[in-house]
C-alpha positions as CSV (number, residue, x, y, z in Angstrom):
1,M,-15.3,32.5,44.3
2,N,-13.5,29.4,43.0
3,T,-16.1,26.9,41.7
4,T,-13.7,23.9,41.1
5,K,-12.8,21.5,43.6
6,P,-9.3,22.0,45.1
7,T,-8.5,18.3,44.0
8,M,-9.1,18.9,40.3
9,K,-5.9,19.1,38.3
10,T,-5.4,21.3,35.3
11,E,-4.6,19.8,32.0
12,D,-1.0,20.9,32.2
13,Q,-0.5,19.2,35.6
14,V,-2.0,15.9,34.3
15,W,0.4,16.0,31.2
16,T,3.4,16.8,33.5
17,E,2.5,13.8,35.6
18,L,2.1,11.5,32.7
19,R,5.5,12.7,31.2
20,R,7.2,12.2,34.6
21,H,5.6,8.6,34.9
22,A,6.6,7.7,31.3
23,S,10.1,8.8,31.6
24,A,10.4,6.7,34.8
25,Q,9.5,3.6,32.9
26,L,12.4,4.1,30.3
27,R,15.9,2.9,31.0
28,P,18.8,5.4,30.5
29,G,20.0,5.7,27.0
30,F,16.7,4.7,25.4
31,A,16.7,7.5,22.9
32,D,20.2,6.8,21.8
33,R,19.4,3.1,21.3
34,V,16.3,4.0,19.2
35,L,18.2,6.4,17.0
36,R,21.1,3.9,16.4
37,A,18.6,1.2,15.5
38,A,16.8,3.5,13.1
39,R,20.2,4.6,11.4
40,A,21.1,0.9,11.1
41,G,17.8,0.1,9.5
42,A,18.2,2.9,7.0
43,E,21.5,1.8,5.9
44,A,20.4,-1.7,5.5
45,A,17.4,-0.6,3.3
46,P,17.4,-1.6,-0.4
47,S,18.3,1.2,-2.9
48,L,15.9,2.9,-5.1
49,L,17.3,1.3,-8.1
50,G,17.0,-2.2,-6.5
51,I,13.4,-1.6,-5.7
52,F,12.6,-0.3,-9.2
53,S,14.6,-3.3,-10.7
54,L,12.6,-5.8,-8.7
55,S,9.2,-4.1,-9.5
56,A,10.1,-4.2,-13.2
57,A,11.1,-7.8,-13.2
58,T,7.9,-8.7,-11.4
59,A,5.9,-6.8,-14.0
60,I,7.7,-8.6,-16.8
61,I,7.1,-12.0,-15.4
62,C,3.5,-11.4,-14.6
63,L,2.9,-10.1,-18.2
64,A,4.7,-13.1,-19.6
65,V,2.7,-15.6,-17.4
66,V,-0.6,-13.9,-18.4
67,S,0.1,-14.0,-22.1
68,L,1.4,-17.6,-22.1
69,Y,-1.7,-18.7,-20.2
70,R,-4.0,-16.8,-22.4
71,S,-2.5,-18.2,-25.7
72,A,-2.4,-21.7,-24.3
73,N,-6.1,-21.7,-23.1
74,Q,-7.7,-20.1,-26.0
75,N,-8.3,-22.4,-29.0
76,P,-8.9,-20.9,-32.5
77,V,-12.7,-22.0,-32.7
78,E,-13.5,-20.2,-29.4
79,R,-11.6,-17.2,-30.6
80,D,-13.5,-17.1,-33.9
81,D,-16.8,-17.5,-32.0
82,I,-15.9,-14.5,-29.7
83,V,-14.8,-12.4,-32.6
84,A,-18.1,-13.2,-34.5
85,G,-20.1,-12.3,-31.5
86,W,-18.4,-8.9,-31.1
87,E,-18.9,-8.3,-34.9
88,K,-22.6,-9.0,-34.6
89,I,-22.8,-6.5,-31.6
90,A,-20.9,-3.9,-33.5
91,A,-23.2,-4.4,-36.6
92,D,-26.4,-4.3,-34.5
93,S,-25.2,-1.1,-32.7
94,D,-24.3,0.5,-36.1
95,E,-27.7,-0.3,-37.3
96,F,-29.4,1.1,-34.2
97,A,-27.4,4.2,-34.5
98,A,-28.3,4.7,-38.1
99,K,-32.0,4.8,-37.3
């Protein structure tokens, strides 16, 4: 005895209908146009050496800007205060560790 309705479709039938409907929506030669566009894009892509060079140049520029900014904005008195603070912290931790 068949318990399914006669109007129910199997999964394979549904996929077949979906494929048929989708292929009807595409113009002829679609796959060829997509492949040609992909190949043209791959040929126009920058080389690995170019990408690496750009990355290295960017890193060098960033490091230079950070170091220039840091050296320009830190006055000697502030730097001495910071160093003195860290020396006190180190001395206190050494004293605590010795106990």
